[in-house]
C-alpha positions in Angstrom: 77.5 90.4 119.6 76.4 90.6 116.0 78.8 90.6 113.1 78.0 93.0 110.3 79.3 91.8 107.0 79.3 93.8 103.8 79.3 92.1 100.4 81.2 94.0 97.8 81.4 92.7 94.2 84.8 91.3 93.4 85.2 93.7 90.4 84.8 96.7 92.8 87.5 95.3 95.0 89.8 95.0 92.0 88.9 98.5 90.9 89.6 100.0 94.4 92.9 98.2 94.7 93.8 99.1 91.1 94.6 95.5 90.1 93.1 92.8 88.0 92.0 89.2 88.5 95.2 88.0 86.7 97.4 90.0 89.1 99.6 93.0 88.8 101.6 94.0 85.8 105.3 93.9 86.2 105.4 97.7 86.1 102.6 98.0 88.8 104.4 95.5 91.0 107.7 97.4 90.7 106.0 100.7 91.3 104.2 99.4 94.5 107.5 97.9 95.7 109.2 101.2 95.4 106.4 103.1 97.1 105.5 100.7 99.9 108.6 98.6 100.2 108.6 94.9 101.1 105.6 93.6 103.1 107.5 92.5 106.2 108.1 93.6 109.7 111.4 95.2 110.6 113.7 92.8 112.5 115.6 94.3 115.5 118.7 92.6 116.8 119.1 93.0 120.5 122.1 92.1 122.7 121.2 89.0 124.7 123.3 90.2 127.6 121.4 93.6 127.7 118.1 91.8 127.4 119.0 89.5 130.4 120.2 92.5 132.5 116.9 94.2 131.6 115.1 91.6 133.7 117.0 92.9 136.7 115.8 96.4 136.1 112.3 96.5 137.4 110.5 97.3 140.7 110.5 93.7 141.9 114.2 93.3 141.3 114.9 96.6 143.0 113.1 95.4 146.1 115.2 92.2 146.0 118.4 94.1 145.5 117.5 96.5 148.4 116.8 93.5 150.6 120.2 91.9 149.7 122.0 95.2 150.6 120.0 95.5 153.8 120.9 91.9 154.7 124.6 92.9 154.6 124.4 96.3 156.2 122.0 95.4 159.1 123.7 92.1 159.8 126.9 93.8 160.8 125.8 94.9 164.3 128.0 94.6 167.4 131.2 94.3 165.3 130.2 90.8 164.1 131.6 89.6 160.8 129.5 90.1 157.7 126.9 87.4 157.2 126.9 86.7 153.5 124.4 83.9 153.5 121.3 86.1 153.2 122.9 88.3 150.6 124.0 85.4 148.5 120.7 83.7 148.8 118.7 86.7 147.7 121.1 87.4 144.8 120.8 83.8 143.7 117.0 84.0 143.7 117.2 87.3 141.7 119.5 85.6 139.1 117.2 82.5 138.9 114.1 84.7 138.4 115.8 86.7 135.7 117.1 83.6 134.0 113.6 82.0 133.9 112.1 85.2 132.5 114.9 85.6 129.9 114.4 82.0 128.7 110.6 82.3 128.5 110.9 85.6 126.5 113.6 84.1 124.3 111.4 81.1 123.5 108.5 83.3 122.7 110.6 85.4 120.4 111.9 82.3 118.6 108.3 81.0 118.2 107.2 84.4 116.7 110.2 84.3 114.3 109.2 80.9 113.0 105.6 82.1 112.5 106.8 85.1 110.6 109.1 83.0 108.4 106.2 80.8 107.5 103.9 83.7 106.7 105.8 85.0 103.7 103.6 87.4 101.7 103.0 86.6 98.0 101.8 88.7 95.1 100.4 87.6 91.8 102.4 89.3 89.0 101.7 88.4 85.4 99.5 85.4 86.5 102.3 83.9 88.6 102.8 84.1 92.4 105.9 85.9 93.5 107.4 86.6 96.9 106.4 90.1 98.1 
């Protein structure tokens, strides 16, 4: 795989971006902020409970839930009392699986949030760096 690079003179870059080596003027910075907004991703707050329950709403979980129900329904033959052991065992496995998935997803989300916090964009305005 070959990488094609194009060398553009720095003055052309400044011209195409409509800025200068010294940075943006205060008016240009204010204008761009009004037009484009802040340079950051939108943060979405999710309910942790709904997120956890979401891990129980997928094909694998549906199979486990069906198996748990079948363990109760089919075990009640010949007027025997219900055998809850299989049902409880399957449900415990389902909750453990969902808990592990939730914890891993939560940790990944926390790591991404830390990275985003450390990558604060900056803009040079009037020869000084400002938070964008």
